[in-house]
Backbone as CSV, one residue per row, in Angstrom:
resi,resn,N_x,N_y,N_z,CA_x,CA_y,CA_z,C_x,C_y,C_z
1,MET,-100.433,33.229,19.615,-101.191,33.147,18.367,-101.192,34.276,17.756
2,LEU,-100.742,34.944,16.365,-101.413,36.417,15.526,-102.263,35.764,14.562
3,PRO,-103.764,35.904,14.854,-104.272,35.875,13.539,-104.461,37.002,13.055
4,VAL,-104.710,36.860,11.368,-103.981,37.992,10.482,-105.459,37.719,9.894
5,PHE,-106.465,38.765,9.319,-107.612,38.774,8.544,-107.861,39.828,7.985
6,SER,-108.595,39.656,6.740,-108.227,40.606,5.681,-109.299,40.678,5.178
7,ALA,-109.744,41.828,4.839,-111.396,41.690,3.824,-111.475,41.076,3.147
8,SER,-110.211,41.133,2.252,-110.279,40.210,0.982,-110.205,38.865,1.151
9,HIS,-110.289,38.408,2.574,-110.439,36.962,2.818,-112.125,36.581,2.460
10,ARG,-112.286,37.627,2.107,-113.902,37.336,1.946,-114.371,37.183,0.582
11,LEU,-113.730,37.522,-0.103,-113.288,37.181,-2.206,-113.237,35.933,-2.660
12,HIS,-112.387,35.060,-1.113,-112.277,33.314,-1.594,-113.360,32.531,-2.162
13,HIS,-113.869,32.419,-3.107,-115.098,31.523,-3.537,-114.503,31.476,-4.959
14,GLY,-115.450,30.601,-5.254,-115.778,30.318,-6.787,-115.973,28.303,-7.050
15,ILE,-115.185,28.127,-7.717,-115.212,26.673,-7.918,-114.054,26.097,-7.771
16,GLU,-113.951,24.923,-7.537,-112.777,23.750,-7.651,-112.606,22.242,-8.256
17,LEU,-112.109,21.818,-8.290,-111.836,20.829,-8.828,-112.065,19.619,-7.899
18,LYS,-112.794,18.855,-7.359,-112.357,18.149,-6.102,-113.197,16.531,-6.605
19,ASP,-112.234,15.464,-6.480,-112.685,13.524,-6.643,-113.070,14.066,-8.162
20,GLY,-112.356,14.261,-8.697,-112.510,14.761,-10.243,-113.492,15.789,-10.981
21,ARG,-114.678,16.246,-10.247,-115.672,16.928,-10.554,-115.552,18.478,-10.022
22,ILE,-116.138,19.073,-11.414,-115.957,20.406,-10.900,-117.220,20.735,-9.736
23,ALA,-116.757,21.308,-8.367,-117.895,21.364,-7.017,-117.552,23.013,-6.751
24,PRO,-118.368,23.810,-6.348,-118.326,24.701,-5.515,-116.881,24.930,-4.599
25,SER,-116.776,25.431,-4.464,-114.930,26.062,-3.673,-115.357,26.079,-2.258
26,PHE,-114.565,25.528,-0.957,-114.590,24.905,-0.129,-114.536,26.328,0.607
27,GLU,-113.597,27.121,-0.017,-113.154,28.398,0.659,-114.778,29.568,0.224
28,ALA,-115.332,30.081,1.369,-116.410,30.897,1.032,-116.590,32.029,1.846
29,PRO,-117.340,32.894,1.560,-117.137,34.199,2.600,-117.687,33.588,3.973
30,SER,-118.606,32.962,3.536,-119.500,32.660,4.753,-118.633,31.982,6.151
31,ARG,-117.495,31.117,5.510,-116.408,30.491,6.230,-115.491,31.266,6.955
32,ALA,-114.600,32.366,6.138,-114.165,33.048,6.610,-114.495,34.202,7.636
33,ASP,-115.790,34.205,7.721,-116.849,34.954,8.623,-116.906,33.741,10.165
34,THR,-116.927,32.529,9.533,-117.376,31.587,10.505,-115.913,31.468,11.826
35,VAL,-114.939,31.238,10.739,-114.072,31.379,11.354,-112.906,32.991,12.272
36,LEU,-113.015,33.378,11.777,-112.930,35.133,13.012,-113.773,34.875,13.419
37,GLU,-114.806,34.437,13.721,-116.166,34.613,15.087,-115.003,33.565,15.821
38,ARG,-115.209,32.458,15.781,-114.370,31.954,16.329,-112.978,31.926,16.726
39,VAL,-112.209,32.801,16.124,-110.853,33.067,16.814,-111.231,34.258,17.921
40,ARG,-111.937,34.615,17.616,-112.193,36.166,18.642,-113.406,35.178,19.990
41,VAL,-114.631,34.550,19.613,-114.838,33.627,20.902,-114.174,32.712,22.062
42,MET,-112.724,32.587,20.825,-112.067,31.273,21.861,-110.722,31.955,22.058
43,GLN,-110.830,33.495,21.939,-109.843,34.182,22.687,-108.227,33.768,22.087
44,LEU,-108.101,33.526,20.600,-106.623,33.034,20.156,-105.904,34.281,20.190
45,GLY,-106.139,35.334,20.567,-105.192,36.860,20.260,-106.262,37.587,19.555
46,ASP,-105.519,38.912,19.308,-106.114,40.100,18.784,-105.731,39.904,17.314
47,VAL,-106.633,39.809,16.802,-106.740,39.299,14.839,-106.190,41.009,14.714
48,GLU,-104.945,41.011,13.525,-104.678,41.945,13.072,-104.879,41.530,11.529
49,GLY,-104.514,43.214,10.604,-105.482,43.248,9.743,-105.171,44.390,8.890
50,GLY,-106.159,44.421,7.551,-105.577,45.550,7.026,-104.838,45.743,5.781
51,CYS,-104.888,47.113,5.286,-104.196,46.936,3.721,-102.619,46.303,4.107
52,LEU,-101.932,46.616,4.738,-100.111,46.479,5.593,-100.214,44.948,5.127
53,VAL,-101.459,44.555,5.742,-101.173,42.757,5.901,-101.335,42.696,4.291
54,ASP,-102.569,42.751,3.588,-102.636,42.593,2.249,-101.259,42.716,1.422
55,GLU,-100.827,43.792,1.731,-99.942,44.312,0.710,-98.672,43.479,0.939
56,ILE,-98.066,43.305,1.720,-97.486,42.160,2.540,-97.284,40.873,1.970
57,GLY,-98.457,40.366,2.242,-99.157,39.132,1.810,-98.882,39.220,0.316
58,VAL,-99.646,39.629,-0.243,-99.242,39.426,-1.555,-97.780,39.701,-2.294
59,ASN,-97.001,40.934,-1.521,-95.402,40.776,-2.275,-94.765,39.526,-1.755
60,ALA,-95.009,39.023,-0.686,-94.658,37.631,-0.163,-94.551,36.668,-1.271
61,VAL,-95.822,36.419,-1.860,-96.279,35.391,-2.335,-95.801,35.532,-3.539
62,ASN,-95.572,37.007,-4.301,-95.317,37.055,-5.636,-93.320,36.915,-5.488
63,VAL,-92.888,36.814,-4.546,-91.684,36.724,-4.391,-91.301,35.032,-4.336
64,LEU,-92.140,34.400,-3.462,-92.381,32.931,-3.694,-92.265,32.276,-4.729
65,LEU,-93.357,32.712,-5.324,-93.564,32.262,-6.621,-92.803,32.370,-8.265
66,GLY,-91.314,34.099,-7.732,-91.065,34.162,-8.819,-91.332,35.494,-9.835
67,TYR,-92.597,35.717,-9.408,-93.410,37.172,-9.944,-92.764,38.225,-9.636
68,GLU,-92.209,38.460,-8.708,-91.157,39.806,-8.364,-90.500,40.790,-9.353
69,GLY,-91.083,41.622,-9.504,-90.309,42.439,-10.960,-91.272,42.356,-12.133
70,ARG,-92.171,40.955,-12.230,-92.827,41.361,-13.224,-93.778,42.735,-13.760
71,GLY,-94.149,42.570,-14.529,-95.129,44.274,-15.305,-96.351,43.716,-14.824
């Protein structure tokens, strides 16, 4: 397994629509920390991360969504 983590994972929080109602987002900084710690405790692999991972990830999503090359 190749776990990938970035500090930007801790920025995922806010609100979402759940069961027809606005609710706090399931994704939260504390969840990112919990998952990261569990990956380390269970020795699921060396955690990769950093700016390069973020840049590659953002670029890949932009290509998949058709945003590549837009201003």
